[in-house]
C-alpha positions, 0 to 999 in steps of 0.5 A: 671256112674263116680258118681256111681263108686265113691259111690261103693268105698266109700261103700267099704271103710266103710262097716259095719256088720249086723244089724250095717249099719246106716252110710250105709244106711246114705250114700244111702239116702244122694245119693238118695236126688239128684234122688227125688224118690217119697218116702223113707222108712228108718229104714226098719227092722232095717237099711233097706232103699226103694227108691219109684220111682212111674209112672203116671199110676196105676200098680204092684209094682215092688222090686229090691233088694239088701244088706247092711251088709259086712263081718268080713273079714280082706281084705288084698287089698292095693288099695285106696278104701280098707276097713278102718273098721279093720277085716271088708269088702265088700267080698261079693260085697254088695257095688256093688249090691247097686251101681248098684241099685243107677244107676238104681235109677239115671236112673228112676230119669230121666223117671218114668216108664209108670205104677206101682211102682219100689221100691229099697229095700236096704236090711239089716242083709243078711248076718246073714239071719236075715234081709229079715224076719225083713224087711217082719215083719216091720209094714211099708212092705205092704205099699210097698208090691211087686207083683214081686221081683228080686235080682242079686248076682255077681258070680266070676268064670264066664264071666264078665256080663254073666247072670245065671238064673234057675226055681225053687230052685236057692240057698239052705236052710241053717240053723247052728246049735249048740249043748251044752252037759253036764255032770259033771266035775271030777279031770283028776286023776279020771275021772270016777267019772265025767260025760264026753260028750268026747264020745257023741262028738265023736260020734256026729262029725261023725253022723252030717256029715253023714246024710242019702242019703233018707232025701233028695228027689229025685236027691236032695243033703242034707248034713250037714257040722261040722264047729266046736267043743269043750270039756272042756276048753282051759287050764284045764289040772287037769279037766276031762270036763263036757261039750263040744259043736258042730256046724254044718250047715245043708242044703237042696234045699228045705224047706221041706228037711231042716225039716227033715234034723232038725227032724233027727239031732235033734233025733240024738242028743237026743239019743246019749245025752241019752246014755251016761247020758248027758244033751242038749240044741240045739240052731239055727243061720243064718237061711235061706230058699231056694230061689225058682225063680217062672217061671213067673219071669225067663222069665221076666230076660230072656226077659230083657237080650236081646242079652246078653249070659244067662246060664240055671243052671242045679243045684241049687247053695250051698251057701244061701241068705235071699232073699229066705224069698220073695219067700215064699211070692210073684214070685221072681227070683234071678240071677246070673252075672259073675264077671269075670273068674279070680276074687277072690272068694266071701268072699275071703280076696282080693275080690273087685266088679269089677266096670265094672259090674255095667252097665250091672247090671243096663241095666239088672234091667231097662230091668226088669222094662221095662218088668213089667212096660212098657208093 
């Protein structure tokens, strides 16, 4: 376990952003050289790595998935393994998730499953929602296509090692929406000679953040958060602006509701722009599907937990995870593991994954392997 902790802290010192995880993937590949897996696939969906441990008998393929990427957050910690990269840190704990799978791989290297295959999937670009789709689109993915797929995420605010699970939606769909409005500039002394997007921007700032409750299903949360806006140039006191931009994050518990939110928001932009004589463009980014847990996979996680405390979550978490892409193709279970009640929150500048969570995380995954491939 000392080697696993050392790996985790080395990964923490050298974080890389989504799509740029070259050295992170290299560190993972180097670690597994000594574990002698049956196959290693690199460059999967970008910088992804798949490490395969196969049993002697035929059987199902089980994916255990973690993430390679870090966040554009300046770390404020001062311990020895703090980030060495300016403005980038593992403030979501992906370094710890990688270490947990490394511990699983070390165990599998000495005792393969009785049947089938375990694929330790180190996925790139989770934070921007692009990685899972890229992995699924990789021409080599069918060679390791899973019958079941599992992933965990650490959750600060809950007791260390506590397991949280639910059937159905575990975490929400979300999508970043960027709207650009275009009119015509004018001299600030004669604003009436131009076409300003000021009033349209004001209307959309209110309307996008006030979605009708009817867009969601029964008891389902569906909402939008305005995350940014801009009117005119930064330093243009002599110009009546001709351009504006608004950014909002749309969020829902199901993909069907997301489709309705998007249609509603686009119609709202179209009507508002027409009413004010403006042209408009709409772009989307950070597109996350809802992660929907299958009852079969959840049952496996619960049995694998053994005597460990398990909490059934009543409502989906509001945050998003691009593991949802896998839930659209196979039976999956994403579950949470408590990272400590006093641990700083995810995406906090002082967050550091607790090393004490590595053993229970690895034990849970190994229990899943036994449930799937040893019975």
